[in-house]
N, C-alpha and C positions, 0 to 999 in steps of 0.2 A: 517798111511801112509800119507805122504804129498801129497797134491793135486797139480797137474801141472796147473799153470795159463797160459793160452794162451797169448802171447805177441803180441802187435800190430806191424805189419810190414809195414814200409813205402814203397811206390812204388820204384822200382829200376830204374836205368838208363842204357842205352846201352843194353837193353834186346834183341834188334834186332841183334846187333853185336854178343852178347854172344850165341844167338840161332844158328846163322850160324857157329860159331866156334865149338860149342858142337856137331853139326852134322858131323864135320870133314871138314876141309878146306885145300885144297892142291893147287899145282901149276896150275892144270887145272882150278880150281875155280877162281884163281887169274887172269888167262888169260881171262876167260869169263868176269870177272868184269871190267878188263881194256878195253876190246873191247866195252862193254856196256857203260862204262863211256865216252869213246871217242865219241860214237854216240850221247848220250844225251847232252854231252858238246857242240857239234856243233849245236845242236838244241837250247840249253839254251842261247847261246851268242846273237843271234838276238832277241829272245823272251825277254830276260832280258832288253836289250836296249829299245825295243818297249814298254814294260810295264812300265818302269821307265818314259819314255816320256809321256805315257798316264796318268800317275799319276801326272805329272806336275813338275818333277825334271829332271836334266840332266841324260843322259843314263848311265854314269859310275856308278851311285848309284845302278842301277839294277844289273850290273855286280858284284859289290862288295857284293850285297846280295847273289847272287848265289855262290860266292867264300866262304864267311865267314859263313853265315847261312847254306848254303848247306852242308858244311863239318861238322859243329858242330852238326846239327840236325841228320845227318846220323850216327855219332858216338855215340850220347847220346840218340837217340829216341828208340821207341819200335817197329818199323816196319823194316823189313829187306830190303824192296824194295822201300820205299817212297823216292822220289827225291824232295827236297824243294828249294824254291827260290821265286822270285816275281811271282805273279799269277794274272790273269785277274779279278778274283772275288773281289780283293781288290780295284780296280780302283775307284769304286763308293764311297768307304769310304775314301780312301786316298786323292783323288783329292780335295774334300772340305777342308780337313785338311791343305793341302798345300796352298790353297787360303787364309785361315784365319791365319795360324800360320807359313807358310814358311817351308823350308826344316828342320830347327832346330826343329820346333814344331812337324813335322812328326816323326823325329827320337826319340824325347822324348816320344811321344805317343806309338811308337813301343816298346820302352824299358818297359814302364808301362804295355803294353799288355803282354809282355814276363813274367813279374812278376805275372800277373794274371793267365797266363797259367801254370806256375810252381805251383802256389797255387792250381789250379784246379786239377792238376795231383797228388799232395801230398794228397789232400783231397779225392782222389779216384773218381773223377767225370767223368772219361773217358767213362763210360757206358751210360751217359746221352744222347749221340748222338742217341741212339736207340729210343729216345722219340721225335725226330724231324720228323714230318710226311713228307712223300714223296711229296705231293702236295705243301708243303711250300718250300722245297728245290728246286723243279722244277720251282716254280713260281718266286722265287727271283733270281735264276741263269739265267732264261730266261730274266728277267728284266735287270739284270746286262749286259747281252749280248747286249741288245738293246742300253743301255746307252753307252757301249764301242764303238759299231759300229757307233753311231751318232757322238761321239767325234772324230772319225777318218776322218769324211767327209771333214773337212777343209784341212787337209794335203793331202788327196787323190785327191781332186779337185784343190788344190792350191789356196784356197779362202783367201781373205784378211779380216779375221774376227777379229783379235786382241785377247787378252787374254779372255778366256772363264770364266764364273762364276761358281757358285755352283749349280744352279738350271737347271734342264733339259729343262723345257719349255722355259726359258729365252735363254738358249744356242741354242735350236732348232730354235727359232725365229731369232736369230742373224745369224745363218748359212743360213737360208732361205733368209734372207735379203741381204746376201753377195753373193748369187749365180751369180749375173752379173759379179763378179770379177774372175770367173772360168779361170784357166790357162790350155790351151790345152796340153802343154808339161807335166805339173805335172799329169794331168789326163792320158795322154798316158803312162807315166812311171808307174803309179799305176796300170792301167789296164793291161799293159804288164806283170808286176811282178805277179799280181794276176792270170793271165792266165797260166803263167809258173808254179806257185805253185799248181794250180789245175790239170794241165795236167801231171806234172812230175811223180806222183805216178803210172800212167798207164804204164810207161816204165819199172817198177819193177827193177829199179837200186837202190842198197842199199846205197843211199846218201839222206839225209833228204831234202825234198822239200823246206822248208824255207831257207836252206843254198843256194840251187841252185837259187831260186827265187831272193834272195837279192844280190847274186853275179852278176847275169845277169842284174838285175836292176841297180846295182852300175856301171857296165861296160857301160851300155847305157847312164846313167846320166853323167859319166865321159867324154864319147865321146861328148855328147852335150855341156857340159860346156867348154871343151877344144876347140872344133871346132867352136862353135857358140857363146860362152859367151864372153862378153866384160869385161875385168878386171876392167875397170873404173866404170862400173855399177853393177857389182856383177854377181853371178851365175844365169843362166837361170833356172836350176833345184836345188831346195833347198836340202841340204844334212845335215847330222849330223854336219859336220865340219863348214858349213856356218851358222848354227843356234846357236851352243853351243860353249862357250869359257870356259877355265878353268885357275885356278891359284893355284899352289901347290908347296911347297918346294922352293919358290922363283922363280919359272918359270911360264910362261904363254903360252897358245897355244889355238888352236881351236879344236873342236871335243872331243875326249876322251883322258885324260892324260895317257901316257904310264908308269904309276906308279902303283905299287902294293898297295892294301888297307893299309892305315896307320892310326894310332890312331888319332881320332879327338873328342873333347868334343862336343856333340850335342848342348848343350846350348850356345856354342860360334858361332854356325852357324847362318846365317841370318834368320830372321822371314819374315813375309809377306811384311814388309816395307823395306826389304833389310838390316836392321840394326841387329847386333847380339842380340839374345834373352837375356832377364834377367830372370834367373831361380828364380821363386818365388812360394809361396803357391797359389796365384791366378792363375798362369799359370798351375800348376799341377791340380788344381781343374777344370779349364776349359777343360783340356785335358783328364780328367778322363772318361767322357762319350765316346769320340772317342776311347780311349784306350780299354774300355770295349767292344765296338762294334768290334774292331779289334780282341780282344781275342776270342770273341764268334764265329766270322766268321772263324778265324784261327782254332779253335777247330773243328768246323763242317767240314770245308774243309779237314783238315788233317786226321781226323778219317774216313770220308767218303772215302778218298783216300786209307787209310789203309785197309778198308773193301773191296774195289775193288781189291787191290793187293792180299789180302787173297784169294778172289774168283778165281783169275787168277793163283795162285801158290799153292793153298791148304795148306797154312800156317796160323798161328795165330799170330796176333800182340798183344802187351800189350798197351791198350789204355792210361793208366795212365802214363806209361813211355814215350809214344809218346807225350803226352801233356807237360811233363817236358822237353823233348828234344826240342820241338817247342819253349817252353818258353826260354830255355837257348840260342837258336839260335837268338831269337828276342831281348834278352838282350845284347848279345855281338856284333851282326852285326852292330847296329847303332853306336857303338863306333869306327867303321871302315868305316863309311859312307854308310852302307847298310840300305835299307828301310825294310818294313815289309815282312816277309817270311812265307810261309806255304807250305805244300805238294801240288804238282801239279799233277793232275790225268793224264794228257796227257803225261808228261815227265816220270811219274812212269810207265805207260803202255808201253811206248817206252823202258824204262829200262828193263822191264820184257821180252818183245819180243826180245830184243837184247841179252838175255842170262845171265842177271845178277844173281849172286848167293848170294850176301851179300851187306851190306851198303858200302863196299869198292868201289863199282861201283859209288855211289853218291859222294864219296870223289874224285875219279878220274875225275868225271864230274866237280867238283869245280876246280881241278888243270888245266883242259883244259880251263876253262873260265879265270883263272889266266894267263895262257900262252897267251891267245888271247889278254888280256889287256896289258901285258908287251911287246909282240912282234908284235902285229898286230893292235895297236891302230890307227895308221895312215890310214890303209886300212879300218878299221871300220868307220872312219869318212867320207868315200866316199859314204856310204849307203844313198840313197835318202829318204827323209821323206815320200814321197808318197809310196815307197816300204814298209816301216815299217807300214804305214796305211793299205796297202793291207794284210800284214801278220796278223794284228790285226783283220781285217775283217774275216779272216779264223778262228782265235781263237774265236771270238765272235760267229760265226756260229756253231762251234763245241760245244762251251759252252752252247749255247741256247737250244740244243737238240730239234730242231723243231719237229722231228718225234715223240718223246716221248710226247711233249706238245700236238700235234694234236691227238695222240692216247688217251691220258688221257682225253682230251676234249670230244672225241667221246664216250668213253667206261666207264669212271669213274662215280660213283654216283654223283648226282647233288650237294651235299654238298662238295665233294672233288673238283669238277670243280669250285665252287664258291671260295674256298680257294685258288686254283691256280691262278685264275683271279685276286683276291684281292691282293695277294702277288706280282704278276707281275705288276699290276697298281701302287701300293704304292711304289715299288722299282723304277719304272721309274719316277713317278711324285714327290716323296718325297725322301725317303732314305731306304736303306736295313734294318736298325735297326727297324724302324717302321713297315716295311713289315713283318719281322720275328715275331715281338711281336704280331702284329694283327693276323698273320697267325696261330701261335701256340694257341692264344686265341680262334680263331674260330674253330680250330681243336679240342681243348679241349671241347668247347661247343657242337660241333657235336658229339663227343664221349660220352659226358654225356647224350645227347638226345637219342643216339642209345642204350646206356646201360639202360636208364630208360625204354625204350620200352620192354626190355627183362625181367624186373621185373614184375611179375604178381601175383595177388591174386585172388583165385577162391574158391567157396564153393565146397566141395567134397561130393559126394553121399556115405554115410557110408555103404551102402549095398554092395559096391564093395570092402571094406576093410576087409580082412579076420581077421586081428588082432583086429578089433573093434567089430566084430559080429554085433549085432543090437543095435543102440543107440536110446534112446527115442527122441521125437521131441524137448525136451527142451535143447538138446545138439547139437551144430553146429560145424562142422569141416571145417576149412579153410586151404588151402595150399598156402604158400608164396614161390615163386620160383625166385631166383635172389638176387643180392646184394642190401642191403638197405643203400643208401647214399643220400646226399642232393638232388640229381636230381630225385630220384625214391621213397624215403621213404614216402613222403606226399601222392602221388598217391596210393601207395600200401596199406597204412594203413587207408587212409580216407574211403575206401570202407567198412571197418569193422565197421564204425560208424552206417551204415545202417543195423542194425541187426533186424531179425524177432522179434516182440514183445513177442512171446511165448518162445524165447530162454532164458535160464537161465545160461548156461555155454557155453563158446566158447573155442574150442581147436585150437591152431595155430600150424600147422605142419611147422617147420622152419628148417628141415633137409637140405634144398637146399638154405639156406641163408649163403653165405660164409663170409660176413662181414657186419658190421654196423658202421656208423660214428656217430658223435655227433648229427647231425640233425635227423637221424633215431631214436636215443635214446630219444630225446626230443619228437618226434612224438609218439613213443611207450608209453612214460609216459603220454602224453595227452590222448591217447586211453584208457589206464588203468583207468585214472581218470574219463573219460566219461562213461566207462562201470560200474565203481563203482557207479556213480550217477544213472545209469539205473538199478542197482541191478543185473548186469551180472558179473559172475566170469570168470576168464581167466586162461588157462593152456598153457604154452609155451613148445613146444616139439622139441628136437633135436638140441638145441643151443650148440655150442662148449664151452668149459670152458673159453676160452679167452674172448668170448663175454659176458658170465655170469659175469665175473669179471668186465667188463665195466659197466654192468647194476647195480651191487652192488655199484660201485663207484659213479654212478649217483643217488643213493638213491632208486633204485628199488629193493625191497626185498620181500620175501615170506610173504603173509598175509593169515592166515587160513581162508578157505572158500572163498577167493577172488582172490588170485594170487599165482601161483606156477609154477615150470618148471620140466619137466621129460625128460628122455632120449628116451623113446619109446612110441609109440601110445597106446600100450596095457596098460601100466601103467597110461597113461593119462585118458583112459577110466574108469579105476577103481576109480581114483580120482574124475572124473566128477560124476560118479554114487554115490560115497560116499557123495559128497557135496549136490547132489539133495536129497538124503535120509535124510540128516541132516536138510534140510530146508522144508521138506514135512510136 
C-alpha cells in the first residue's frame, strides 16, 4: 500500500473574506457593511490627514493610504473586521525616516516592509505575536503616545518652532524654548475643538466626535480668517490649505489635491534635500533597518488588533494570511502615494460596534475616503492645524491607556513593572525598536529566572516510597522536578556533587523533567564524570525516549556498574542492589 505523504500548505489569502462568504452573505449583511463603512470612513478622513502630518508628510498621503492599503488589506487579509490605514503607532518610526530620507525614502521603506511581512506570513510566523509580553506592548505604546502628544504641542499652541528633528529631548527643548511665541488664537481654536470632541459623545448622537470637532473648528477658523485676517499678511489661523501646497498632473494648488490616487514611482519622489532619490544598493541597505522596524511593528499592531476583534466578535482570524494581506497593502500603497499602513484598533472597534459583518465594510470605508478626496478636497483644506493637533491629543491619550499603565504599576510583579518602565523610557528617549528589543530581552531573562526557581533537586526519604521498600544507606535517591535548561541545570545538578561519602549508588528520579537542553546535557556529563572519580554509580529513572536519544548523541552511554537508565523506580532499586552486591 502506498503511503500518503503530507504536502506542505502555504498560507492562503483573503481568508477573512472567504470566512464571511462561507457563513452566508446576504443583502442584510451588505446593508450593515455599508453603514459601518460610512461610519468608519468619516472617522478615517480626519485621522488619516492628522497622522500623515504628524509623520512629516502632506495630508493627502494619509488619505491615499486609507484608500489603497485599506481596500487591499481588507480583501486579502486574514481578519474579517480589521480596518487598516495610517496609525499613530508608526509616527515615532516614520517621522525620523522622513527627516533623513524624505517622502521617497519613506515609501521605499514601506514597500520593503511589505515584502518582509509577506515573507513572515508565508513562513508561518503569525503566531509569534503570542510571545510578545504585555508589559513590553504597554510600555512602548505608552511611550509612543507621549511622543505623539509632545509633537502636537507646536500646532496646538501656534508656536514658531520650525522643523523638528529626530530626537525627542532635542525637540522638547526647542518647544519649551519657543513658548514665548504662543499664539492665543491657535490655542483658542485647539482648546475649543478639543472640548467639543470630549463633550460630544455625552450627547449620544450617532455622529463621530472627530468629525464634529473638526467641522466646528474649521467653521470658527474660517470665520476668523475671513473676518479678521489680512490677505496681505496671510491667515490668522493656520489651516491645511495655508501650510501645504501640491503639484500634480500639471496643476498646482493649496491644501489637498482633488485627485484620486495615481501611480507614482517612490524613487522619483524627493528625498530629505528636496531632490529626487537615486535608487541604489546603498539606499536599500540604509533603509533595511527602518523597514524591518516597520514590519515588526506592523505585525504586532495588526495581529493584536485581530485578537481584539476576535474577542469582540467571537471569531477567529488567520494570522499568517493577515500578515500577507498587510504586506500586500504596504507593497502596493506606496506606488500610489500611500505611506505605511497597519490595522487600527480604534477604527476596527468602531467598525464592529457599527454592525460590520465582513471585510466589505473596510472596502466601503476606503471608498468613502476616496469620495472625500475627490469631492471635498477644498473643504478639507479649511481644517485648522490646531484642530488636528487636538484630535491627535485624544488619539495619544487613548493609545497610552493610562489606566492600564497605572494598574500595572500598582499590581504587577516588580519584574514586569521594570520591563514596562524600561520600554516606556527607551521609546521616549531613543526609539521603539531599541525599546522592544531590550524589553523582550528583559522579559526573557525574567522568564528564565522564574523557571529556574521552579526546578528543584532534593533527596528523598526512601522509607516513604512503597516501590523501593527499604534501601541500604549506600543508596541515595534524589528527585529532580522541573525542566533542565541553561538557566536551571547548573543549580539543579551542582547539589548532587555534595554526596554523602558513604553513598555508593545514586538514583535520580527524573520523571518530572520534561526537557533538557545542551547546557543541561553538558552539566549531566560533568556530574557523571565527577561521580565516576568518586567511585559512585548513577541510575537515571523516568527519562523519555527523546531525551535518551539526546544523551546518546552527546556520548552518554550505559556503562556496566557505573551508569544506566530505567523506566521505573522498582527496576532502579534492583539495579542498585545488584551493583552493591557485585562490589561487596
